C-alpha positions in Angstrom: -18.2 9.2 29.3 -14.9 8.8 31.0 -11.7 10.3 29.6 -8.2 9.2 30.4 -5.1 11.2 29.4 -2.3 9.1 28.1 1.3 9.9 28.2 2.7 12.2 25.4 3.0 10.6 22.0 6.7 11.5 22.0 7.2 8.9 24.7 4.9 6.1 23.4 5.9 6.3 19.7 8.3 3.7 18.3 9.8 2.9 14.9 7.2 1.5 12.4 7.9 -2.1 11.4 4.7 -3.5 10.0 2.3 -2.2 7.4 -1.1 -1.3 8.7 -3.6 1.0 7.0 -5.0 4.1 8.8 -8.3 5.4 7.4 -8.0 8.7 9.3 -7.3 11.5 6.8 -4.9 14.0 8.3 -4.0 17.5 7.0 -0.9 19.3 8.3 0.4 22.8 7.5 3.5 21.5 5.6 4.1 23.2 2.3 4.6 20.6 -0.5 6.9 21.0 -3.5 5.6 22.3 -6.8 5.3 19.3 -9.2 5.3 19.7 -13.0 3.0 16.8 -14.0 -0.7 16.2 -14.8 -1.3 14.3 -11.5 0.8 13.0 -8.6 0.6 11.3 -5.2 3.1 10.8 -2.3 2.0 8.0 0.0 3.5 6.6 3.2 3.6 2.9 2.5 3.3 1.8 6.1 0.1 3.8 6.9 -1.4 4.4 3.5 -1.6 8.1 4.3 -1.4 10.5 1.3 1.2 13.1 2.3 0.5 15.3 -0.7 -1.3 15.0 -4.0 -2.4 16.8 -7.1 -5.3 15.7 -9.2 -5.0 12.3 -7.6 -8.4 11.1 -8.8 -8.0 12.3 -12.4 -8.5 9.4 -14.8 -5.6 9.0 -17.1 -4.1 6.4 -19.5 -1.9 4.1 -17.4 0.4 3.0 -20.3 2.9 0.4 -19.0 1.9 1.1 -15.4 -0.8 -1.4 -16.3 1.9 -4.1 -15.9 1.8 -3.5 -12.1 -1.6 -5.2 -12.1 -0.4 -7.9 -14.5 2.4 -8.7 -12.0 0.0 -8.5 -9.1 -2.4 -11.1 -10.7 0.5 -13.4 -11.4 1.8 -13.1 -7.8 -1.7 -13.9 -6.5 -1.9 -17.0 -8.8 1.4 -18.1 -7.2 0.1 -17.5 -3.7 -3.0 -19.6 -4.5 -0.7 -22.4 -5.7 -2.4 -22.4 -9.1 1.1 -21.9 -10.7 4.6 -21.8 -9.4 7.5 -19.5 -10.3 9.4 -22.5 -11.8 6.6 -23.5 -14.2 7.8 -23.5 -17.8 5.6 -21.6 -20.2 5.5 -22.3 -23.9 5.4 -19.0 -25.7 2.5 -18.8 -28.2 2.4 -17.0 -31.5 0.2 -14.2 -30.0 3.2 -13.3 -27.8 5.5 -13.1 -30.8 6.3 -9.5 -31.7 7.1 -10.3 -35.3 3.7 -11.8 -35.9 1.8 -9.1 -34.0 1.6 -5.6 -35.5 0.1 -4.2 -32.3 3.6 -4.6 -30.7 5.5 -2.7 -33.4 7.8 -0.2 -31.8 6.8 -1.2 -28.3 8.7 -2.6 -25.3 9.5 -6.2 -25.6 11.4 -9.1 -23.9 12.0 -10.4 -27.5 10.4 -13.9 -26.9 10.3 -16.4 -29.7 7.3 -18.6 -30.4 7.7 -22.1 -29.1 10.5 -21.4 -26.6 10.0 -22.4 -23.0 10.4 -19.7 -20.4 9.8 -19.9 -16.6 7.1 -17.9 -14.9 9.9 -16.2 -12.9 11.8 -15.1 -16.1 8.6 -14.0 -17.8 7.8 -11.9 -14.7 11.2 -10.3 -14.8 10.6 -9.6 -18.5 7.4 -7.8 -17.6 8.9 -5.8 -14.7 12.5 -5.0 -16.0 12.0 -5.0 -19.8 8.4 -3.8 -19.7 7.9 -6.6 -22.2 4.4 -6.6 -23.8 5.2 -10.1 -25.3 5.9 -11.4 -21.8 2.6 -10.0 -20.5 0.7 -12.0 -23.2 2.6 -15.2 -22.5 1.8 -15.0 -18.8 -1.8 -14.0 -19.4 -2.3 -17.1 -21.7 -0.7 -19.4 -19.1 -2.4 -18.1 -16.0 -5.9 -17.5 -17.4 -6.0 -19.3 -20.8 -6.4 -16.1 -22.8 -5.7 -12.3 -22.6 -9.4 -11.6 -22.2 -9.8 -13.9 -19.3 -6.7 -12.5 -17.6 -8.1 -8.9 -18.0 -11.2 -10.1 -16.2 -9.0 -11.2 -13.3 -7.2 -7.9 -13.4 -10.5 -6.0 -13.0 -11.6 -8.4 -10.2 -8.6 -7.4 -8.3 -9.4 -3.7 -9.0 -12.6 -4.3 -7.1 -11.0 -6.2 -4.3 -8.4 -3.5 -3.7 -10.9 -0.7 -3.8 -9.5 1.0 -6.9 -12.6 3.0 -7.7 -11.2 4.9 -10.6 -9.5 2.1 -12.5 -10.4 -0.2 -15.4 -8.2 -2.3 -17.6 -8.8 -3.4 -21.2 -5.3 -4.9 -21.9 -2.7 -7.0 -20.1 0.2 -4.7 -21.2 -1.1 -1.1 -21.2 -0.9 -0.2 -24.9 -3.6 2.4 -25.6 -7.1 1.0 -25.6 -10.5 2.7 -25.3 -12.0 2.5 -21.8 -8.7 1.8 -20.1 -7.9 4.3 -17.3 -6.6 4.7 -13.8 -5.5 7.4 -11.4 -2.4 8.4 -9.4 -4.3 7.6 -6.2 -5.3 4.1 -7.3 -1.8 3.3 -8.5 -0.4 4.3 -5.1 -2.8 1.8 -3.5 -1.9 -0.9 -6.0 1.8 -0.3 -5.4 1.4 -0.5 -1.7 -0.3 -3.9 -2.2 2.5 -5.1 -4.4 5.1 -4.0 -1.8 3.4 -5.8 1.0 3.1 -9.0 -1.1 5.8 -11.7 -1.6 9.3 -10.1 -0.9 11.1 -12.2 -3.5 8.5 -11.1 -6.1 8.9 -7.4 -5.2 12.7 -7.8 -5.4 12.4 -8.1 -9.2 11.4 -4.4 -9.3 14.8 -3.4 -8.1 16.7 -5.4 -10.8 18.5 -3.0 -13.2 18.9 -5.1 -16.3 17.8 -8.3 -18.0 19.5 -10.3 -20.8 17.3 -12.5 -23.0 18.0 -14.1 -26.3 21.3 -12.2 -26.5 19.7 -8.9 -25.9 20.4 -6.9 -22.7 18.0 -4.2 -21.7 18.2 -1.7 -18.8 15.4 -1.0 -16.4 13.8 2.3 -17.5 13.4 3.4 -13.9 16.5 5.6 -13.7 16.0 6.3 -10.0 17.2 2.8 -9.2 20.8 4.2 -9.8 20.3 7.1 -7.4 22.3 5.9 -4.3 21.0 8.7 -2.1 17.3 7.8 -2.3 17.5 4.0 -2.0 14.7 3.5 -4.6 13.9 -0.2 -5.2 10.9 0.0 -7.6 8.5 0.2 -9.2 7.7 1.0 -12.8 7.7 3.5 -15.6 5.3 3.9 -18.5 4.9 6.1 -21.6 2.6 6.5 -24.6 1.8 9.6 -26.6 -1.5 10.0 -24.9 -0.4 9.1 -21.4 2.8 11.2 -21.3 5.6 10.1 -19.1 4.6 8.1 -16.0 6.7 6.7 -13.1 6.1 5.1 -9.7 9.1 5.2 -7.4 9.3 3.7 -3.9 12.2 4.5 -1.6 13.3 3.3 1.8 14.7 5.6 4.5 15.5 3.6 7.6 12.3 1.8 8.5 10.2 4.2 6.4 9.0 3.6 2.9 7.4 6.2 0.6 5.6 5.8 -2.7 5.7 8.6 -5.3 3.4 8.4 -8.4 3.9 10.8 -11.3 1.5 10.7 -14.2 1.7 12.9 -17.3 5.2 14.0 -16.9 7.0 16.0 -19.6 9.9 13.7 -20.3 11.6 10.6 -19.1 14.1 12.6 -17.1 11.4 15.1 -16.0 9.3 12.4 -14.5 12.3 11.2 -12.5 13.0 14.7 -11.2 9.4 15.2 -10.1 9.4 11.8 -8.3 12.7 12.6 -6.7 11.4 15.9 -5.5 8.4 14.2 -3.8 10.5 11.5 -2.1 13.1 14.0 -0.8 10.3 16.3 0.6 8.7 13.3 2.3 11.9 12.1 3.8 12.9 15.5 5.1 9.5 16.5 6.6 7.8 13.4 7.9 8.4 10.6 10.4 6.4 7.3 10.5 5.8 6.4 14.1 4.1 3.6 16.0 1.4 4.9 18.3 0.1 1.7 19.8 1.1 -1.9 19.9 -1.5 -4.6 19.4 -2.5 -6.1 22.7 -0.4 -3.8 24.8 -2.1 -2.2 27.8 -2.5 1.6 27.7 -4.8 1.7 30.8 -7.0 -0.4 33.0 -10.6 0.0 34.1 -13.0 -1.4 36.8 -15.5 -3.9 35.5 -18.6 -4.0 37.7 -20.1 -7.5 38.4 -17.0 -9.0 36.9 -14.4 -11.6 37.7 -11.7 -10.2 37.6 -12.8 -6.8 38.7 -10.4 -5.0 36.3 -9.6 -5.2 32.6 -6.7 -3.9 30.6 -7.7 -1.7 27.6 -5.7 -0.9 24.5 -5.7 -1.4 20.8 -6.2 -4.7 19.1 -3.9 -3.8 16.2 -0.6 -2.0 15.7 -1.4 1.6 14.9 1.0 3.7 12.9 0.9 7.3 11.7 3.0 9.5 9.5 3.4 12.9 11.1 5.4 16.0 10.3 8.5 16.0 12.4 7.6 19.4 14.0 4.3 18.0 15.0 5.3 14.7 16.7 6.1 16.2 20.1 2.8 18.2 20.2 0.5 15.2 19.7 -1.1 13.7 22.8 -3.4 10.7 23.2 -6.3 10.0 25.5 -8.9 7.4 25.6 -12.7 7.7 26.2 -14.9 5.0 27.7 -18.2 5.0 25.7 -20.4 3.9 28.6 -21.1 5.2 32.1 -19.8 1.9 33.7 -18.2 -1.1 32.3 -20.2 -4.2 33.3 -19.5 -7.9 33.0 -19.5 -9.9 30.9 -17.0 -8.4 28.4 -15.5 -10.3 25.4 -11.9 -10.1 24.5 -11.4 -7.3 21.9 -14.9 -6.0 22.6 -14.9 -2.2 21.8 -15.4 -0.2 25.0 -14.5 3.3 23.8 -12.1 5.2 21.6 -8.5 6.3 21.6 -8.2 9.9 20.5 -5.1 11.7 19.1 -5.2 15.5 19.8 -3.1 18.5 19.0 -4.3 21.0 21.6 -8.0 21.4 21.0 -7.9 19.8 17.6 -8.8 16.1 17.3 -6.6 14.5 14.7 -7.7 10.8 14.6 -9.6 8.2 16.5 -9.0 4.4 16.9 -11.1 1.7 18.7 -10.4 1.1 22.4 -10.9 -2.6 23.2 -10.9 -4.9 26.2 -7.7 -6.9 26.0 -9.0 -9.8 28.1 -12.4 -11.4 28.5 -14.2 -10.7 31.8 -16.8 -13.2 33.0 -19.7 -12.5 35.3 -18.8 -12.8 39.0 -20.5 -14.9 41.6 -23.8 -13.8 43.3 -22.1 -12.4 46.4 -19.7 -10.2 44.4 -22.6 -9.0 42.2 -24.7 -8.0 45.2 -21.7 -6.1 46.7 -21.2 -4.2 43.4 -24.8 -3.4 43.1 -24.9 -1.9 46.6 -21.7 0.1 45.9 -23.1 1.5 42.7 -26.4 2.5 44.4 -24.6 4.1 47.3 
């Protein structure tokens, strides 16, 4: 196998601009903060890397964090053009709090049966007011019933790879068999953030007035000007404790903090703030490779042309501790003795390796950036003789 040393990562790294997942788990000697909650996760939204976690796979009651999936399903229905944001929904009796004892004492948008409300406003009622009635109205409109909507929620659980999540309700009120984890909620939040920008913008709205009632968003971190938090959601029931998912933007970087089983509404905010500040102070998200950009070139025997550019076929990002960035170097390895034509565009020919001294941190596919066709007979004979000699 052939090895090629690339230039230091401190030279090739650039600001992260586009979200791409990295499946390489990395561990760095950075001491995380002590978090007072049952479970938690801090994720880099660009790379999908978990920077620190505690009991991330512990199944817990999601409470109103369920509404993240409710909103996600509605957004996918809009993407699929099955509904639009401007569709007017007639509120049914099952979405009327006064006629539904299940909703007693819970979060509501305060809808009235028979009134017509747009999908956009109902979505705002779900996100800002955490309205259980708004969840029911949307579920009935999108899927025909709450039960059918829950089926769609669980279908997206599978599509998103949320292996420790199952929903039984559209709103998150306690129900047997309903559970999720901090790790799965971080993944779901990342999917929401990378969805439609105008839909995600609703998560940053601080208040909503409906039927003469004004309610404040329960995510108090939206008012924290130092963190630039623009979402996502809070939740609380007696069995779930106090939950919050907060996402903040620092320059071009975005972090997602999930707290489950916090001790109080203020306590969950403090724990999320602690995670976000720690992530901002200790990590940088950097672009390692640009899709289609040459990082080297190799001879291709029996080929026309005789050389091919090699690199990554996708943008590659990594979240790294600031003290580690300058230490990281990259090299690529060709996985065969000789490259021989024909080669297809994006055909994998080796691996790009990130190393810190003798420690290999991550690997990515190395691909041919152009196709190489087989050369004519005369060139092939020449190459054959050169290889034999």
